[in-house]
N, C-alpha and C positions, 0 to 999 in steps of 0.2 A: 660708824653710823649711829646717830643719836636715837633714843627711844621714839621721839616724835617722827623721825623719818621712817623708822621701821614700821610704825603704826600706819602711816600714810601709804607706804608700799603694800602693807597687808590689805588695807581697804581697797586699794587700786587693784590688787590681784584678785580679791574676792569679787569685785565688780566685773572685771573682765571675765572671770569664770562664769558668772551669771549670764553675761551676754553670750558667751560661747555655748552654754547649755541651752539657751533659748534658740540660738541659730541651729544647734544640733537637732532639736526637736522639730523645728520647721523643715529642716532637710529630710528628716526621717518621715514626717507626714507626707511631704511632697513625693519622695522617691519610693519609699517602701510601701506606702499605702495607696498611692494613686498611679504613679508612673508604671509600676510593674503590671497593673491591670491593663493599662493601655498597650504596653509593649507585648504582653501575651495575647492581645486581641480577644480577651475574655475566654480563652481556651483553658478549661479547668486543669488539664494535665500540665500544660506549660506553666500555668500560674503556680501550681504546687511546687514544681521543680525550681522555678525562679525564686520563689520565697525561701525555699530550703537552701538554695545555693547562697543567697545573700546572707541568711542567718549563719550559715557555716563559715563564711568569710569573716563575719563579725566576731563569732566565737573564737576562731583561730587567731585573730588579732588580739583578742582579750587574753588568750593563752600565751602567745609569743611575747607580747609587750612587757608584761610584768617580769617574765623570765629574763629577758635581755636587760631591762633596766635594773633588776635586782642583781644580776651578775656584774654590771658595770658599777653599781653602787658599792659593791664589795671592794673595788679598787679605789674609787673616788666618787664622793657625792657630787662634786662639781662637774665631773665628766658625765655623770648620769643626768644631771639637770640640763647641761648643754646639749646632750644627745636627744633628750626629750624635746627641747625647743627646736632643734634642727629638724628632727623627724616630723614634728607638727607643721613646720613651715613647708617642708617638701610635700607633705600629704595634702596641704591646701592646694598647691599648684597641680598636683596629680589629679586630685578629686575634681577640681574646676575643669580641667581639660577633659576628663572622662564624662562629666555631666554635660558639658557643651557639645561633645561629639555625639552622645546618645540623643540629645535634643535635636541635633541637625539631621541625623539619619532616620529618625522616626517622625514622619510628618504629622501623625495624629497628636503628638505632644505640642505642636505649634498652633493648635486651634485657639481661637480667641474666645474668652468667656462671653456668654450672652449678657447683654446690657439691658437693664430694665428701662422701658420707655419713660417711666416716671422719673427715673434718675437722670436720663439723658436731657430732660427739660430743665434741670437745675444748673443753669449756666450763669456765669458772672453778669450777663446782660440783663437777666430778669430777676435776680435776687441780690440783695445787698449782702455785704460781708457778714454782718451780725446774724442775719437770717440764715445764711449758709452754714455758719458754725453751729447754731442751735439745731438746724435740721440734721447735720452730720451726727451730733450727739444723740438725737432722738433715733436716727436710723441705726446707730451703733447699738444702742440699748435694745431696740426692737429686734435687731439681727441676733444679738446675744441670747435673749430669752427665746427667740424663735428657734435658734440652734439647740438650746437646752430641751425645749418641747419636742423638737424633731428627734433628738437623741433618745428621749424617754419613750416615745411612741414608735420608734423604728423597730423592725423585726429582729435586728441584731443587738438590741439593748441588753438582754440578759447575758449573751456570750461576751460582749464587750465589758460589762460590769464585772463579770466573773474573772476575766483575765486581768482587769485593773486591780481587783481585790488582792491578787497574788503579790502585788508590790508592797503590801503591808506585811513585811516579813523580816525577821532577823536570821532566818534559816538559809543563809547563803554565805559564801566566803567573801563577805564585804567587811567593812570596818568593825561593825558591832560584834560579829561572831569571832573575828580574828582576835580582837581585844580580849574577849572571854577566853579563847583557847590559850592565849599567851599567859593569862593569869592563873590557869590551872596546870601549867607545866609544859605545854606544847612549845617546841622551838620553832624559829622561822623556817628551818628546813622541813620540819614535819608539816607545817602549814602550806608551804610551797608544793610539797608532794600531794597533799590532799586536794589543794586547789587545782593542780594540774589534772588529777584523776577526775575531779568534778567537771571541769571544762571538756575533757575527752568524753565523759558521759553525755554531756549536752550536745556535743558535736555528733555523737552517734545517733541522737534523736533526729538530726536533719536528714539522715538516710532512712531511718525507720519510719518516720511520720509520713513521707510521701507514699511509701509502699502500702502502709495501712490505709491511708485516705483513698488511694486508688482502688482498694478492694471493698471498703465499707462506707466510704464517703466521709467528709469532714465532720458532720454532726455526730455520727456514731463514734468516730475515732476520738473526738473530744471527750466523750464520756469515759472511754477506756483509758485515755491518758490521764485525766484528772483523777480517776480511781486509782491508777498506778501511783500517782503522787501522794494521794491521801493515805494509802496503805503503808507506804514506807515511812512517811512522816509520823503516822500513828505509832509505828514500832519504835522509831527514833525518840519521839517524845516520851513514850512509855518507859524506855530504858533510862532516859535522862531524868525523869521524875522519881523513879523507883530505886536507882542505884545510889548507894551511900558513898561510894568512892568518886570524887570529882573527875578523875582521869578516865575512869570507865564510863561514867555518864557522858563526858564530852566525846569520847571515842564512839559511843553508840549514836550520839547525835550526828557526828561527822559521817559515819557510814550510812545512816538513813538519809541524810541530806544528799549525799553523792548519788545514791540509787534513785532518789526522787526526781533528780534533775532531768532524767529521760522523760518522765511524765510531764514535768513543767514545760519543757521545750516543745514536746509533741502537742500538748494542749494549746500552747501559744500559737503554733503554726496552724492548728485546726481552727481556732477562733479568728485568726487573721484571714483565713480563706473565707470563712462565713461572712465576715464584715465586708470583704472585698466583693463578694458575690451579691450580698443583699442590699448594699447601699449604692445608689446610682452615682454617676460621675459628678453630677452637679452638687451633691451634698457630701461626697466622700471626704473632702478636705475639712469641712467644718466638723463632721462627725469624728474624724480621727484626731482633730485638734482637741476637742472636748474629752475624748478618750485619753489622750496624753496628759491632759490636765488632771483627770481623775487618778491616773497612775502616779503622777508626782505628788498629789495630795495624800494618797495612801502611803507612799514612800516616806513622806514627812511624818506621818503618824508612827511609822516604825522607828524613826529617829527620836520622836517624842517619848516613845515607850522606854527607850534606853536612857533618856534624860531623867525620866521619873524614877526608873529602877536602874540606877547607875552603878550599883555595887555588883561584883561578880557573883555573890551568893543570892542576888535577886534576879539573875538572868533567866531563871525559870519562868518568870512572869511574862517577859517579852516573848519567850519561846511559846508559852501557852497561847498568848494573843495571836501569834503568827499561825499556830495550828488552827485556831478558831477561824481565822480569816480564810485559810485554805479550805476548810470544811464548809464554810459559808459559801465560798465560790463554787464548790462542788454541788451544794444544794441548789443554788441559783441555776447552774447549768443543767442539773437534772430536771428542774422545772421547765426549762426551755426545751429539752429533748422530749419530755412528756407532752408538752403543748404542741410541739411540731410533729411528732411521730405517733402520739397516742400511747406509747409505751417506752420504757427505758431500755430493757434488754430485748434483743431481737432473737426470738426462738420460734421458728416455724413449726406447725403441727407435725410435719413429716419428721423434722429433726427430733422433736420430743418423743414421737412414737418410736423411732429407732433407738434412742437412748434408753427408754423404758424397756423395750424388747431386749436390748443387750444386757441390761441390768438383771432381768429375770434369767437370762441364759447363764450369766456368770454365777448367780446365786444357786441355780440348779446344779451347775458343775461342781461347786464347792460341797453341797450337801450329798452329791453322788459319790464323792471320793471317800 
């Protein structure tokens, strides 16, 4: 195969990957953001369980897929590639059948969107082709900026922006962090074990989050989960910056990241519930699409950070940027909780009175001994 053919194949592969990513986002927005609300019939308990179950399936596949493909790649890279191709083809058929079946058995999903009376008058009989094209462009621009304004002024703006900011991170077992770990002495086996434990930590959050939300609600659970994530990342980044031995610094970072994943997934599920409850069905699609755009924009920023600081001894700067993004997200969400509830931590006067009384009793017992 000549270099020219290889270059063409690479460009074609990258183009198809971009199309696949776009379709994946559209599928996610349609099913995970809109369909689940309709299927649950706006029942909060059912919605929490359904969101958690779907996220659990997603994380389980992310755990199982790399393990299976990595095992096959140990025997033959060609077998691993062909298996990936075959599995994707089979998944498309299975997914299409499942989506079509759910669509048919849930009548509410088959509703037709409302048509604006003004748009219904724009028929080929009363407008020429050039006028129609210019009107479509104007309508698209108006719709886009209208969607941006609605997103900014919506009650779920701060939770959504907070969750999107978390995508500006290198503190996950993705390409950037894996490359750094390999450069400081981690083996592929060590990384596989750490990644497996990390995903298991995330899966545990899909059981923990619904229980927490059922007791204190998604708004309060969000502040607890983002605080969980910030605490463990602060410890991890502190160890990483202050340790003089690269392997110790990397290990501290790995441990903190693994423990923080419970908070990440719990916060993600909490904000997802908030968005689903706060945004009505007519705007949920456009809101979630803009949210997905922000998530991908922040993810691109994380890649840019490692392009600018590409050396392994410069990885501390992308790590610091990621920590700042997480704490900024925490600050924005704290502002949302303060605005919505009037306070951040919920402590009733009766609870405080009992705690103070108990503290005095314990102090008296110590001095009496």
